[in-house]
N, C-alpha and C positions, 0 to 999 in steps of 0.2 A: 753722376751727382758727386760735388766735392765733398769730402767727408766734413761733417760738422766740427766746430771748434769745440774743445774739451768742456769750456764754462757751457756754451750753447747745450751740448749732450746733459751736463750735470743738472741743467735748470729744468730740462723736461724731464729726466728720468734720474731722481735722486739714486744714491748709493743704496743698496741692499743693506739689511743688518747682519751684523757680524755672528759668526757661530760656527759650528760642526761644517758646514756647506763650503766653508773658506777654503778648506784644504783642497777641493776641487776648483772653487773658483780662481784660485791663483796658479792652477795648472794650464788654464784654458790658453789656448793659442791667438785668442782673438780678444777684442773689446766688444763686451755684449752691447753695450750702449751704441757704439759704432754700427754695428749690424741692426739693432733696432730701427735704428735712423734711416740706414739705407733702405733697409725692405718697405719700411712704411712709407718714407718720401715724405718732405714737408706737406705737401697738400693734406695728406691725412694724419699728420701728428699734430699739426697745427691749424688752428681756425681761428678767426678774426670774430671777436664778439663784441661788436659795437665800439672797441677802443681800439686804440694804437696797438694795444698789447696782444701778442700772439700766445695763445695757450694750449696746452695739450688737450686734445679734444678728448680722447679717452680717459685720460686723467681726471678731466672734470666730471665726466659721467661718474666713474667711481669713486671720487672723493664725495659727490652730492649724494650718492647712495649712502654713502657710509657714515655721513652727517646728518642724515634725516631720520628720525626715529621709526618713520613708518616702514623703513627698510631694514630694519634691525633683525637680526637671526634670534629667532625666540627658541630654537630648540625643542619647541613641542610638536607633536603631531597633532593637526588641527583636524576636525570633522570637515565632511566634504564640503558642508555649507559654509562655514568659515574660511576654508582655504580658498574659496572662491570669491567671498566678499572681500577679504583682504587684498586679493590678488586685483580684482577692479578697482579698489581704492588706491594701489600702489599704481595701475595704468592711467588713470584720473590723475594722480599727481605728475606723471611723467609728461602728460601733455600740459599741465600747468608750468611745469619748467621750461618747457620749450626749447631743448636741445638744439633741434633744428627747425628752421623756418619752410615755409612750402618754397620759397625762393633757393635757400639752401638746398634742398632735397632735389630739385629741378637742376641746378647748377653744378652740385658735386655729388655724382650718385654714389662714390666711394665712400663718402660720409655717413650715407643711411646704412650701409653695410656695416660700417665700422659702429654704428649706434646701436646696430640689431645684436652685433657680436657681442658686445660690451654689454646688453642688458641680457642676453643667453648664458654669458658667463655667470652672472649673477644668479638668475634663475629663468630656465626655460619656460617655465608657464608665465611669467609675466613678459618675457620677449617675444613668444608666439602670441599671445592676447593682444601686445600694442602691435605688432606686425600683422596681424590679420586686420586689426582697423584700419591703421595707419598705411600701411602700404598693399597689402592684398586687396581689400576693399578699396582703399583710396587711389591705388594706382590703377587697378581695373577702371574705375571710373576716369581718371585721367588720361589713359591710354587707350582705352576703348570708346570713350565717349567723344563729345564734341562740345563747341563753346557753350551751348545751353545745358551741359552738365557740369559746369565750372561752379555754378551756385552751390553745389554739395561739398566744396573743398573746405570752406571756411567753416561750416557745420561739422565737419570732420575731425578739424583742428581744435576747437572749442567744446567738442563731444556734445554738441547740441542732437546729434544723432550718433549711435554706434554702429558698426559695420560687421559684416561676414560675408563669405565668399561661398555660393552654394552651387555646387556642380554635383557632386555624388549623390547618388540615389541608392536606396534601400537595396534594389536588385542590379545596379550598374555603377561600378566604380571606374577600374581602369578604361573600359570601353566607353569614352564620354560621348560618343559620337551617337550611342544608343539609347541615352537619356531620354526617358518618355513624358516630363513634365513639357505642357504644351503653352504655347501662347499665340492665341487667334486675333487677327484684328478685326475690330468692328468699326467700319468706315462711318455709321450712322453716330456715333459718338466720340469718333476718334480717339479710342482706347484698345489696348490688349487686354485681353481675357486669360490671367494666368491660371492653370487647372493641373491638378494631380489626379490623372485617371483611376488609379487605384493605390493601395496602400505600399505595392511594390516600388512604386515610383516616386514616394515620399523622399524628400531632400535628408539625407542622414550622414552624421559625421562632421556636422558643419561647425566648426570652432566659433565660439562667441554665440552661437545661436540658442545655446540651453537657456540660458537666463537673462543676458543682457543687451543683446543685439536689437536695435530698433529698425534696422535697414538692411537687405542683402542684396547683392548681385548675384541673380538668378539666372542659370543657364536653362534655356528651353526651346525645344523646335518651334520655329517662328512659321505661322501659317496665314496667308493671305486670302481675302475673299476668293471663293473657288476651289477652295482646300489644297490649293498648292502650298508643299513644305520647301523651305529655303534654308532648311538645316538649322545646325545650333547657334543660337545668337544670345546675348545678354542683357538682362533688364535690371532697373533699379526697383525694387518693390519693398515696400514698408510692412514689416511685419509685426510690430507693436507699436504701442502710442508711446513717444518719449519720456511724457510726464506721469503716466501710472505704470509702465511696462507692461500693460495687459495687451492681448493679443488683437491685432485689427480684424474685422468682421472677414468672415472666409477663411482665416488663417488659423490652423491647428499648429501649435509649435511648443516644444517640449524640450527637456534635459534628458540626455541619456544614460546620465549615471557615471559611477565610479569607473576608472580605467586602470591601467596597468602603472600608469605615470602620467605626469602633467595634468594632474588633478586641479590646477589652479584654472585650467582652461575648461569652459561651459560647454563640451560639444552638444549639440543638439540636433532635432529633426523637425522638419515642418511638412504640411499639406496644406495645398491651395484649393479651395472649393470656389471656381468663377469668380478669382478676384481680378476687380478691374482697376487698370493704371493707365495714366496720360501716355498717349502716344510718342510723346518727348522722352519719357522713361526707358526705351529702347537705346542702348548704348550702340550709337550708329556709326562709328569709325570705318568699319568694313562693309556695311549694308545699312539700309534704313527704307522707312515705309513712308508714302506719300500721304497726305491726309485722306487721299481718294483711295488708298489700298494698293499703290502699285510699289513693288520692290524695286529698289535702286542701288546701284554699288559701283564704287568708283573703279572696279577691278575689272580688266578684261574677261577672266575667265574664272570657276570657281576654285580652279589650283593656286592661282595669285592669291585670291582672295582669303584661301586657307593657310598658305604660307605667311602671309599678313598676321594672321591670326594667332600663328604659332608662338608669337612673343608673348603673347599675354598668358597663354597656356603655360610657357617656360619660365614665368617669373617664379612660380612656386617651387619648381625644381631648382632652380639656380639657388635661390635662397636656401633651400635644405642641404645642398653642397656645403655653403658655408655654416650653416647650423652643425652639419656632423664633424667638421673639421675643428669646431670650436668644442665639441664636447671630447674629441681625441686631444686636443691640446690640453684640457684640464687632467683627462685622465693620466696621460703622459708625463704632466707636470708633477703630479702627485706620486707616481711611480717611482721616477727617477729621482726626486728630494729623497723619497724613502730610500732607494737602493742606494744612494750616496752616503745615509747616515746609518743604515742598518747592516751591522756587524755581524757574522755568523763564520764559525771554524777560521782555520789559517794555517799556515805551514808548521806551526808549532802547537803544542797544548795550550800554551799561556797566550797564545796570539790570534786575534779574530780581524778578520778584512772585511769592508765594505762589499756587499753583494755585489754592487756593481762592476768589483773587479773580476768577477768569474766571466768566462767566455759566454755561457748559457743564460746569463742575466741580461749581458749584452745582445746577445743575437736574439733575444726575445722581446727588447724594449727600443734598441736603437732605430731599427729598421722603420718603427711608427713615428720615431722623432723625425726621421726623413720624410716620411711621408706627409707629415704635418708641413713641413716647408715648401715641399712640391705642389701637393694639393692646395695649399693656401695661395699660393700664386697663380694657380690656375682659376680658383675660385675667383679671385678679385679681376683677372682679365675677363672672364666668362661674364661677370657681372657688369663690367664696363662695355662689353660687346652688346649686351641686352639694351643696355642704356643708349647706346647708339640707335639700335634698331626701334626702339619706343620714340625715341625723338624724332627718326625718321618718319614714323607713322604720325606722329602729334604735326609735322610739318608737311603732311600729305604727301610723302614720297611714296608713289606708287611703281616705282619701277621694277626691272624684272632683277635688278641687284638685290633690292630691298626684300622681295621676296624670296630669292635663295638665300640672303642673310638669313632670314626666318627660318627657313627649313634646316640652314645648318646649324644655328642656335640651337634650334629643337633637338636636332641629332647630339649635339654636344650634353646639353641639359639631360637628356634621356637617358645616356649612358654615364653621366658625371654623378647623378644621384645615386644610382646602383653602386658605383664605385666607392664614392666618399661614405655613403651610409654603411656598405660592409665593412669598408678599411676601419670605420670607427668601431663598428659593433664586435670585429674581431679584436682591434686593438685593445678597447675599454676593458673586455673580459680578461685578454693578457695581462693587462696591468693589474688587475683585480687580484688574480692567482699571483703575480709576481709580487704582491706587497703580503703575501702569505693571509693568516687569520686576520693580520688588523687591516687588510683590504676588505674584509666581510663586514666590520664596523660599520653600521649605517653612519657613524658621524664623520667617518672618512670620506663620504659622499660618492664613491664608485659604485654603487648599488644604484644611487637616484641618477647617476649619469648613464648606466646601463639601462635603465628603464626608460629614461627621458629620450635616450637616442633610437630607442627601437622603433616608434612607429615610423622614423626618417626611413626605413625600409621598405615601408609600406604605403603610407599617404601619396598624394600627388602622383598614384601609378605605383603598381606592385614592380619591384625592382626587375623581374625576369621579363614581365610583360613590356616595360619601357625600353630594354634591350632591343626588342624586336623593332622597335622605331628607328634605332642607329643602324642597324644591320641592313635594316630595308632602304635606308639612305643610300648606304653604300652599296648595295647591290643595284639600286636604281641608276648610279652614276656608271657604274660597269657596263649596265645593259646597254644604256645611250651609248656608252665608248664603242662596243663591240658591234652593235646595230648599225650606227650611223657615223662613226668615227671622231663623235662629240670630244673635245678635250674634258679630262678630270680635272676640274679646278673648281675653287670656291671663294668666298669674299674674303675669309678668314685665313686661305690658305691651308687648313688642316688637311685637305685631301690631294692637293697638288703633285705630293711624292708619287701618287699612284699612277701618274702619267708615263712615269719609268716601270711600269707593273711588269712587263716581261724580264728587262735586265736584272730588276731586283730580286726576281724569283731565282736567278741563275748564281746569285752570290751564296758565299760559304764561310762560316766562322773562320777566322786564320789567325786569332790572335796567338802571338807568340809565346807570351808569358804572364803571370799574375799581374805583375806592375803593369803591364800594358793594357789590362782589363780595369784599371782603377779611375778611368776616365768614362764619363757617361756618354760620349761619342760611340763607343763600344755597343752596349746596349741598346742605344738607338738606333743602328744600323741593324742588329738583331731584330729589333721590334718592327721596323720597315717590311723586312722580309717575313716575318711572321704575319702580318695584317694583309700581306700581299697573297699569301700560302692561304689563309683561313678563308679569304673573300674568294680565291679561285675555287677552295674545296666547298663553300657555300654554293656558289654558282653553279658548280658541276653536281652536286648533290640536289639542289632545285630542279634542274633540268632532268637528272636520273628520275626523280619522282614524278615529273609530269609524263615523262615518256613511257613510263609503268602504268599509266593511267590516273594518276592522282589529279583532281583538280588544283586550283591555286592554294585554297584554304588547305586542303590537305598536305601540300606540298610545302608550305611554309611550316605548318605543324612538325612536319616531319624531319625539318633541317634544322631545328633549334639546338637540342641538347648538344652535340659535338661539333657543331657547324657555327650557326648565326649568332649564339651567345658568346662563344670565346672570341668569335669576331668583333663583335661590339665592344666586349671589354677591353680586348687588346688595342683596338684603335683609340679607345680613349685613353688607355696606360700610355700609349705612343704619344699622344696628344700633350698630356702632362708631362711626360719625359721631355720631349720636345722644347716645349715652352719653358720648363724650368732649366734645360740644358741651355739654350740661348739667353736666358737671363743672368745664370751663372757664370757665363764664359763672355759677357759684354766686356768690351774694352774701360768701361765706367767703373767695373766694380773696384773698390777701393783696395790696394794691394795687402793691408793686412786681413783681409777677409775671404780672399780668391781660394786658400787652400780649405778651408773649413766649407764654403760653399761648393766648391768642386766635389768634396767628399759627400756632402750631403746629396748631392745630385746623384753621382756614381752609386751611392747606396740604394737610393730610392729606385733607381732603373735597375740594377742588377737584381734585388730583392725581388722586384714585381715580376721580372723577366724570368727569375728561376722559378716561379708558379706554372710556367709553360714549358718547362723542361721536356717532358714527353713529346708535345708538339714540336718542338725544336729537332728531336731525334727523328720522330715520325717523318717529317717532311725532309730530312736529309741537310738541314742547316748545321745541325751537331752531327759528328761521327767518333766513334771510338769515346773511352771513359775519360780521357784527358779534357775535353771541353766542357763536360758537366763539372768536373772537378774543380777546374779553373775558375768557373762561377762561383762555386760555393767558397773557395779559398780566397776569393777576392772580397765576397761579402764579408767574411770572418776579419779579413784585414782591415777592411774601412770601418767596421765596428771597434776594433782594438785603435786605431787612428782617433775615432771619434769620441772614444770614452772620456778622456780627460776634458772634452769640450762638452760633455752632455750637461752638466748642471749649468754652464753660462747659456748654451743653447736654449734651456728651459728658461732660464730667467729673461730671456727675448721674448718668449710668448706666453709667459703664465701672468697672471693679473694679480692684483694684490691681495694679500692672505685674507681681509675682508671679503672679497669676490672668490676666491678659490674655496675659502671656506672647509679647508681639511686639517686637522691636527697635523696628520704626517706628513702634509705637503707645505707647511708653512716655510717662508722666506729665510727664517734664522737656523733651520735644519734643528732645531732642539726636538728632536723626535719624541723621546720617551718623556720629557717633561710635559710638551704640548699634549700628548695623548694621554697623559695620568691626570691634567688638570681638566681635558674634556670628558675623560671618564667620572671624576669625583662629582663634575657639575652634572652630569647625567644621572648618577646611581643614588644620589641623596643618603648617603651612606648614615647609619645609626637609626634610620627609619626601618620599621616593620612593613610589610605589605599591607594596603588598604584593605585587603579580603580576608586577612588573616583572622581577625576576631569573627566574624561570622562563620569561618570553617572551622575554627576550634570549638565552636559551640555545638555544631552539627556533626563534626567528626565522630566516629565509634571509639569505643574503648580498645585498648591493644587487647585486653582480654577476650572480647568478642573476636578478635581476628584469628585466635588461637585455632588450627585445627582438630577436629575431633577425631580420637585414636578408637 
């Protein structure tokens, strides 16, 4: 893409306020506006809104929220009921505002991702509530249903109904195949009977179900007459009356109460007692039941049907990858702006320097800044890959390639969620500590970010359990290759390098100097070796377990900790590194951005790789102390080179001050003035505590507290 004109960039991205951060901004090696436009691309940053004018989409969202009194930051901690009420009203307003039409969502999936990220930057309780209704619930109906289900979509957009997505049960979360809710077909009435066999099979942790959902996409085991089970399928089930919000007959539904975070989202539970729904409310994209009770599917075998269904199951995990990156963006933006203006110590007693000048602070924060750029690029591509899969399903593409694409995306999403959520979890905590005591103050938002990100590590599948899906996918490819000589390849080409598996295992680290390590091609080659090594070791461990008498379940269980788990993570890290390396080294990168993008790519790759140093030595890719030291020195060198660019890199990813909502992270860099103002607003100086009058009446006299001698 050709770089935008200066006037075009200024129109979309106005100048930031002057202040203490200007010292670092003036040192940047690139134009932050040019980088913002290059990374997002015209299709994301601009959108046609019924007029010839092209507007900045994200800017439109942010300014709309800032100018609407309903979205004003009150600063008060609301009770649970008020918190949920306000969040529902805000969600209702978003639907009235109609940022995206149904046609926009189908035609431009990346705009959907931008909308969700923008809402999440403001408040994830709002972003998630909107996401669950419009996308998780709505997308399930659109992608898993057929023409007969399109009647629900206008009702979703105008909030005639409000939705949730019910897979998890009280006794089953990660093991979705084992959920116990049933759907028995009755051909005499052409209805499915949705039933919860006992309280352990109650739908649980379902967002929006607690107070507000009127309808749910419910996953249940489908039974046809004669008792044959056809596995897990999804159904549209009405759970409340839209006019009264009272439960429908046979439905027991309630709220789970206060959580550690995200309390604007009403997570709930439901039990169904022989609830009858029309046959047509089975979402029938991958399987259907005739009026007479015969099960039919367009797929040749269960494997293909399952592969096609994985796209729907992957949607939540792909979305969580993006959510985690948003949280890390906010935390790093706050911490780096703080670090550039917080001065402590110096070369002389009378001089203090910004803490960003210290190598330790750079080493703590800048790798997470690089991780944001690399993971964000991966997240956008994965979202588009998933959109391609779902469009294929909508177009009734039942080819072998489509099923294989579903399996590959499932593998990427199953490792992508753990990598992104864990990186954000560690990064937010590092940012909190890097801001010292000020980072612990609630008004600066880092605590809320930490709490709101935490469930990303758990819902839509426990991270460690999900990683098994990715390692199993890789091991199955190797097994097919060993047994039948099948080529190792995939639609997105993420595994194609494994075709050279034996040759790659023969490679060794040969970098002659630190300077030669400063390109992401070096860690990229090391990652290919690492994945091949872990794949071989995991395969051999499984075979060893089976030879010793373990069954398949025991063999897999005993091969996770030091084999399959690091295999899945290393494969996903390799995929992120490769995609960002290819992106930052493409010929269309503007000359003024090549150096900074290359450094970000190399820093993320080397920093991630350094966490596997023991394995690189253990397998023989590294030898001698020089290799390990060279990687360490390269990381520190890249941190030093990126230090002056850090504030400008934050300017690219940070939302406006109203959305960031952190006094120590404001764009003007007036650290102490902003913090002092925020504390004065919170403290209500000159007022005594409301409880003091009552306490002073009841408190004992000081004389009565004297010890008796």
